[in-house]
C-alpha positions, 0 to 999 in steps of 0.5 A: 811266925815262930819257927818259919815252918812253911807247909805250902812248900811241901804240899801240906795245907792244914799245918798252921793254926791261926789264933788270937793274941788276946783270946776270943773270950776276952776280946770285944767284938771289934778286937775279935775281927781285928787282923792285928789280933792274930798270929799263925803258927805251927801247932806246937808253938801255937799251944806254947803261945796260948798257954803262956810259955811263949810271948812276943814283945812290941818289937816282935821279939820272941820270949820264953817263960823261965820254965820253958827256958830251963827245960830248953837248957836241960832237955834235948827234945825240948831244945829241938822244938823250943830252942834257937833254932828252930825258934827265931829271935823275932817273929816272921811276917809274910810280905805285906803283912801287918804286924800284930798290934802292940796293945794285943801283944802287951795284953798277952804278956801281962795276962797270959805269959808265965814269966 
């Protein structure tokens, strides 16, 4: 979703991590099962999202925390993984996919994202 990694194109089957936008521990039973409360990402971007270094707004635009943005400017290796590219401006959705729910994205930005 964040960088466009397509592991199926080179035979890898387990390189994407599916996770909740609003974490399981904070979700109701219905929210835990809601497909719009999920994202699939490569491990590096999944961890950055889960720890609040990345977030996504209601328009599906990707935002970096100020600390990650500073690191991208200062460190070539960080830029290699979190610069643009490989990060897209907006998340990528497979054809026919439902976009993530706005309420979950707003919750993440308010409760997890490190502005």
